[in-house]
N, C-alpha and C positions, 0 to 999 in steps of 0.2 A: 776370125779368131774369137772364141768365146771369152768374155771378160769375167763372168761370175766364177768359173772354174779356176781361172788364173789368180784372182784375188784370194780365193780360198786357199790355193796352194801357197801363196805368199804368206798368208796368216799362219799356215801350218809350219812353214820354214822358220818364221819368226819365233814361234813357240819352241821349235826344236833347238834353235840357237840359244834361246834363253835357258832351256833345260841343260844344255851342254855347258853354258857358263856357270850355272849353279853347281853342276857336277864337278867342274874343275875347282871351284872354291871349296866345295865340301871335301874333295880329295886332299887338298892342301891342309885344311883344318885337321883332318884325321891323321895325316902324315906327321904334322907338327906335334899332335898329342902323343902319337906313338913314340916320337923322338924324345919327348919329356919322360914318358914311362921308361924307355930304354935307359936314359941317362940317370934318372933318379932311382929306378928300381934295380939297376944293374942287371938287366935282362937283355936277351937278343931281340932284334927287330921282330922276328916271328913270335916270340913270347910276348912282346909289347902289343902286337896286334891281337893275340889271344886274350891278353888281359883286358884290353879295351872292349873287345866283344863280350867278354865275361861280365864286365861291369854293366854294360848296356843290357844284357839279358837279365842279370840279377836285380837290376833296378827298374826294369821295364821302361827305360828311357832310350830314345833313339840314339844310335851310335854317334851321329854327328853332334847331337846335343851334349852327350857325355864328353866328346872331344872338346867342344867349345868350353865346357865347364873346367876341364883340365887346363886349357890355355888361360882362362881367367885366373885360375889358381896360380899358374906360373907368374902372372903379372901382379896379382894382388895378395896372394897367400890365403885367399878365402876359398873354401870349398864346402858345399853342402855336406852335412854329416853323413847322409845316406850314400853319397858318392864316395866319400873318404873311406867309409867302412867297407863298401864293396870293392874299392880299389885295393885296400890293404888285404882283404880276404883273397882277392884274385892273385895278388903278388905273393901271398903266402903259399898259394897252391903251386905257383911257379917256382918259388924258392923263398927261404926265410928273409924277410926284409920289413922295414917299417917306412911308411911315407914320411918324408921330412916335414917337420912342423907339427906332427901329430903328438897328442899328449903321450907321455911315457906310459908304457904298460906297467901294471902293478904286479 
């Protein structure tokens, strides 16, 4: 029984397990951010997903990173201006609304 091929396969499987773990965590983060968008933006889950993708594309920030920033905002109330603006714009395209805590429009 060859040992070098077996140890290589074990390493490949360990990498695959790690990638799957990261994917599960990433999926949970994205789902939670969509839930916040749905609740606060008063949109459907499909619209929440579209808004999240839109923000990611317009800010050129990875979708998971945008989702993480939205979750931080939910805990702290702090959100980078670029994300807030893109989120408001995306929600406006889905339906008229304003992100809670945003400065009032003039």
